[in-house]
VEXDREN-2710 file (C-alpha; in Angstrom, 1 decimal):
% VEXDREN-2710
k/r/px/py/pz
1/MET/-13.8/31.7/-45.8
2/ALA/-10.8/29.6/-47.0
3/LEU/-9.4/30.4/-50.4
4/ASP/-8.7/27.7/-53.0
5/ARG/-5.7/27.5/-55.3
6/PHE/-7.6/28.9/-58.3
7/ASP/-7.9/32.4/-56.8
8/ASP/-6.2/35.0/-59.0
9/PRO/-6.8/38.7/-59.9
10/LEU/-8.3/37.9/-63.3
11/SER/-10.7/35.4/-61.9
12/ASP/-11.7/37.8/-59.2
13/TYR/-12.2/40.6/-61.8
14/ALA/-14.4/38.2/-63.9
15/GLU/-16.5/37.3/-60.9
16/ARG/-17.0/40.9/-59.9
17/HIS/-18.2/41.7/-63.4
18/SER/-20.6/38.8/-63.7
19/ASP/-24.0/38.1/-62.1
20/ALA/-23.7/37.9/-58.4
21/GLU/-23.9/34.5/-56.7
22/PRO/-27.4/34.0/-55.3
23/GLU/-27.7/34.3/-51.6
24/LEU/-28.8/30.7/-51.1
25/LEU/-25.8/29.4/-53.0
26/LYS/-23.5/31.8/-51.1
27/ARG/-24.7/30.2/-47.9
28/LEU/-24.2/26.7/-49.2
29/ARG/-20.7/27.7/-50.2
30/ARG/-20.0/28.9/-46.7
31/ARG/-21.5/25.8/-45.1
32/THR/-19.4/23.6/-47.4
33/TRP/-16.1/25.4/-46.5
34/GLN/-17.1/25.1/-42.8
35/THR/-17.9/21.4/-42.8
36/GLN/-16.1/19.6/-45.6
37/THR/-12.5/18.6/-45.8
38/HIS/-12.4/18.7/-49.6
39/ALA/-14.3/21.9/-50.0
40/HIS/-12.1/22.9/-52.9
41/MET/-14.1/20.4/-55.0
42/LEU/-17.0/22.9/-54.9
43/SER/-17.8/24.8/-58.1
44/ASP/-16.8/28.5/-57.7
45/PRO/-19.3/31.3/-58.2
46/LEU/-18.2/32.0/-61.8
47/GLN/-18.5/28.4/-62.8
48/GLY/-21.8/28.1/-61.1
49/ARG/-23.2/31.1/-63.0
50/LEU/-22.0/29.5/-66.3
51/LEU/-23.8/26.2/-65.5
52/ALA/-26.9/28.2/-64.6
53/LEU/-26.7/30.2/-67.8
54/PHE/-26.3/27.1/-70.0
55/SER/-29.4/25.5/-68.2
56/GLN/-31.4/28.7/-68.6
57/LEU/-30.6/28.9/-72.3
58/MET/-31.5/25.2/-72.9
59/ARG/-34.6/24.9/-70.6
60/PRO/-33.8/21.2/-70.4
61/ARG/-36.3/18.5/-69.5
62/ARG/-33.7/15.9/-68.6
63/VAL/-30.5/16.7/-66.8
64/LEU/-27.8/14.3/-65.6
65/GLU/-25.1/15.3/-63.0
66/LEU/-22.3/12.9/-62.2
67/GLY/-20.8/14.1/-58.9
68/THR/-23.2/15.8/-56.5
69/PHE/-20.9/16.7/-53.6
70/THR/-22.9/19.2/-51.4
71/GLY/-25.4/20.0/-54.2
72/TYR/-24.2/23.4/-55.2
73/SER/-23.9/22.6/-59.0
74/THR/-27.1/20.7/-58.7
75/LEU/-28.9/23.9/-57.8
76/CYS/-27.2/25.8/-60.6
77/LEU/-28.2/23.2/-63.2
78/ALA/-31.8/23.2/-61.8
79/GLU/-32.2/27.0/-62.4
80/GLY/-33.2/26.5/-66.0
81/LEU/-35.2/23.2/-65.8
82/ALA/-38.3/23.1/-67.9
83/PRO/-41.6/23.1/-65.9
84/ASP/-41.7/19.3/-66.3
85/GLY/-38.0/18.8/-66.0
86/VAL/-36.1/16.3/-63.9
87/LEU/-32.5/16.3/-62.8
88/HIS/-30.8/13.0/-62.0
89/THR/-27.7/13.4/-59.8
90/VAL/-25.3/10.7/-58.9
91/ASP/-22.8/10.4/-56.0
92/PRO/-21.9/7.6/-53.6
93/ASP/-21.6/9.7/-50.4
94/GLU/-24.8/9.4/-48.4
95/GLU/-23.3/11.4/-45.5
96/LEU/-24.0/14.6/-47.5
97/HIS/-27.7/14.0/-48.0
98/THR/-28.8/16.1/-45.0
99/LEU/-26.9/19.1/-46.3
100/GLN/-28.2/18.6/-49.8
101/ASP/-31.8/18.2/-48.7
102/ALA/-31.7/21.3/-46.6
103/PHE/-30.7/23.6/-49.4
104/TRP/-32.6/21.8/-52.2
105/GLY/-35.7/22.1/-50.0
106/GLU/-35.2/25.8/-49.4
107/ALA/-34.7/26.3/-53.2
108/GLY/-38.0/24.5/-53.8
109/VAL/-36.5/21.9/-56.2
110/SER/-36.4/18.7/-54.1
111/ASP/-39.3/17.2/-56.0
112/ARG/-37.5/17.6/-59.3
113/ILE/-34.3/16.0/-58.3
114/VAL/-33.7/12.2/-58.4
115/ARG/-30.7/11.3/-56.3
116/HIS/-28.8/8.1/-57.0
117/THR/-26.4/7.1/-54.1
118/ALA/-23.9/4.9/-55.9
119/GLU/-20.8/5.1/-58.1
120/ALA/-21.6/6.6/-61.5
121/HIS/-20.6/3.5/-63.5
122/ALA/-23.1/1.5/-61.6
123/VAL/-26.0/3.9/-62.2
124/LEU/-25.6/4.7/-65.9
125/PRO/-26.9/1.4/-67.1
126/LEU/-30.2/2.2/-65.3
127/LEU/-30.6/5.5/-67.1
128/GLU/-30.2/4.4/-70.7
129/GLU/-33.8/5.2/-71.7
130/GLU/-33.7/8.8/-70.4
131/GLY/-32.3/10.7/-73.4
132/PHE/-30.6/13.7/-71.7
133/ASP/-30.6/17.4/-72.8
134/LEU/-27.8/18.4/-70.5
135/VAL/-25.0/16.4/-68.8
136/TRP/-22.5/17.7/-66.2
137/ILE/-19.6/15.3/-65.5
138/ASP/-17.6/15.9/-62.4
139/ALA/-16.9/12.4/-61.0
140/ASP/-13.9/10.1/-60.7
141/LYS/-11.4/11.1/-63.3
142/LYS/-10.0/7.7/-64.3
143/ARG/-13.5/6.8/-65.6
144/THR/-14.3/10.2/-67.1
145/PRO/-13.6/9.1/-70.7
146/GLU/-16.0/6.2/-70.1
147/TYR/-18.7/8.6/-68.8
148/VAL/-18.2/10.9/-71.8
149/GLU/-18.7/8.1/-74.2
150/TRP/-21.9/7.1/-72.4
151/ALA/-23.1/10.7/-72.4
152/ILE/-22.5/11.2/-76.2
153/ALA/-24.5/8.0/-76.8
154/HIS/-27.4/9.1/-74.5
155/THR/-27.6/12.8/-75.2
156/ARG/-30.1/14.1/-77.8
157/SER/-29.0/15.8/-80.9
158/GLY/-28.2/19.4/-80.0
159/GLY/-27.8/18.4/-76.3
160/LEU/-24.9/19.7/-74.2
161/ILE/-22.2/17.8/-72.3
162/LEU/-20.0/19.6/-69.9
163/ILE/-16.9/18.0/-68.4
164/ASP/-15.1/19.5/-65.4
165/ASN/-11.4/19.4/-64.4
166/VAL/-10.1/18.7/-67.9
167/LEU/-6.9/20.8/-67.2
168/TRP/-6.1/18.9/-64.0
169/TRP/-4.2/21.6/-62.3
170/GLY/-2.3/22.3/-65.5
171/LYS/-0.7/18.8/-65.6
172/VAL/-2.3/18.0/-68.9
173/LEU/0.3/20.3/-70.5
174/GLU/2.8/17.4/-69.9
175/GLY/0.7/15.3/-72.3
176/ASP/1.5/11.6/-72.5
177/ASN/4.7/12.3/-70.4
178/ALA/2.7/13.4/-67.3
179/SER/3.6/11.5/-64.2
180/ASP/0.0/11.8/-62.9
181/PRO/-2.1/9.0/-64.5
182/ASP/-5.2/11.1/-64.3
183/ALA/-3.5/13.9/-66.2
184/ARG/-2.6/11.4/-69.0
185/THR/-6.1/10.1/-69.1
186/LEU/-7.6/13.6/-69.4
187/HIS/-5.1/14.8/-71.9
188/ARG/-5.8/11.8/-74.2
189/MET/-9.6/12.4/-73.8
190/ASN/-9.2/16.0/-74.7
191/ALA/-7.2/15.2/-77.7
192/LYS/-9.7/12.6/-78.9
193/LEU/-12.7/14.9/-78.4
194/ALA/-11.0/17.6/-80.4
195/GLN/-11.2/15.2/-83.4
196/ASP/-14.6/13.6/-82.6
197/LEU/-17.0/14.3/-85.4
198/ARG/-20.0/13.4/-83.2
199/VAL/-19.6/16.6/-81.3
200/GLU/-18.8/20.3/-81.6
201/ASN/-16.3/21.2/-78.8
202/VAL/-14.8/24.1/-76.9
203/LEU/-12.4/23.7/-74.0
204/LEU/-12.7/26.7/-71.7
205/PRO/-9.8/27.5/-69.4
206/LEU/-12.2/28.4/-66.6
207/ARG/-11.0/27.4/-63.1
208/ASP/-9.7/23.8/-63.7
209/GLY/-11.1/23.7/-67.3
210/ILE/-14.5/22.8/-68.7
211/HIS/-14.8/20.9/-71.9
212/CYS/-18.0/21.8/-73.6
213/LEU/-19.5/19.4/-76.1
214/ARG/-22.6/19.9/-78.3
215/ARG/-24.0/16.6/-79.7
216/ARG/-24.3/16.9/-83.5
END
């Protein structure tokens, strides 16, 4: 299996001393690396176990995922769904539906997943009445601050918002002087969220960074 640029001894140690990646997810990871050009976009096992843990702790009834890819993180988020829970997932790439359906079906969660095949900014206005318990944002980075604002407004009190790639390969360390426009966007968002009284926040340096927000 191909390695990604986040592999390092400490991450490997942490993964070995955490819950093992379930076999179904391991097979989906292998299939993703075998078939997808941008397989590095996939959540790694440690990140996946963290998403599953958050979901299991919350037992959410309404989950929103922006950025489905091959459906790996979808399965992780679905692990803790309440018995009547529903997971909305949004991604414009319909070519991945067959792969997603195969593994969601094997996991027995297909009937609890609502898939939206469109750009996230086009779907969000259709979901404003949902009131989400848990939101995972891993979509186009230039619009990420916009998605976060929407999520804060549409997540219940005590709900959780998780934002991926907030370290952007370390380029956010350059702050407003970063040559990469996405790094500048994410840096400014991180700085704003650190002062946002609507949420409690922790930025975890796990893989490419996860900003964790709890709606006050």
